[in-house]
C-alpha positions, 0 to 999 in steps of 0.5 A: 137472328141472334147475335154471334156472341151467343154462338161463339160462347156456346162453341167456347163452352162445349169445347171446354166442357166436352159435353154441353147440357141445355141447362149449361146455356143458363150460366152463360146467358145464351137462349137454348135456340142457339143449341137448334141452330148449331145442331142445324148448321152441323157445329153440334151433334145432339147425342141424347136428350138435352146432351150436346157435343161439338161435332168434331170431337171423337168420342173417346172409350169414356163417353158413355160415362162422360154422357151419364156423369154430364146428366146425372152428376150424383151417379157413381159409376159401381159394380161392372162398370167400376171393375171395367173402369179400373180394368178388373174384369174381362167382362164387357157390361152391356149397361152402364151401372151406377149406384144412386141414393135410395128412393131416387128414380131412374135416370132416362136415357136413350143411350147408353142403356143404364142399370141403376143400383140403390145404395143407402148411407155409407154405402153409397158416400164411401170409396167415392174417387172422382176422375177427370176424363174427357173435361168431365168429372166422374164419380167411380168407386174405388177398387176396394169398395168395388170388390166389396160391393161385388159381393154385396151384389152378387146375386145381381152380377154373379159370385164368380165375378166378385171372386174374379175382382177379389183375386186380380185386385190382391193378385195385382196389388191394387187393393189392400186386404185391409181396405177390402175388409174395412169396406166389406164391413161398411157394405155389411159382407164381412161374414160372406167375405171373410172365407174368401179374404182369407184364402187370398191373404 
């Protein structure tokens, strides 16, 4: 039988972090078998491969994003997921869209379904905002960067979605034309976006 201190430490860590990865136990020197025992006892629930949370924690609307951010800390939420996060789209994406550096392998998830897009250089690093939800840091592109990304990846998500995002961001004053233009250049879509930006300026 493992000492109860392990059990206590794991439960405290789970309540602090919101979601627990099996590897998080290394930091508190607790053996991973504690996770199995706590899950069997009904104190933790397994919500994905190597991911656990307290049974009585109600999943919030950010649960799928928190799951992804916990498991893939370098992922940046982008495109449709970023639009939804910033309340700039009427669409409800069926997948969680993440940006990863070029050459990354797609992370494997039982749930939620993931759509990975590879970004390079500044297109990956620029415009990232860190926002805490449910005790977990979410990395998500800001509004101006997301609008530029939508034009860059219009073949994947549709030009209508990109236009809706641009109009909405401007109409609700959530991003300035200058900011959007700066990211349009970073994403190399300045020429594509110029006529649309001029029409909403």
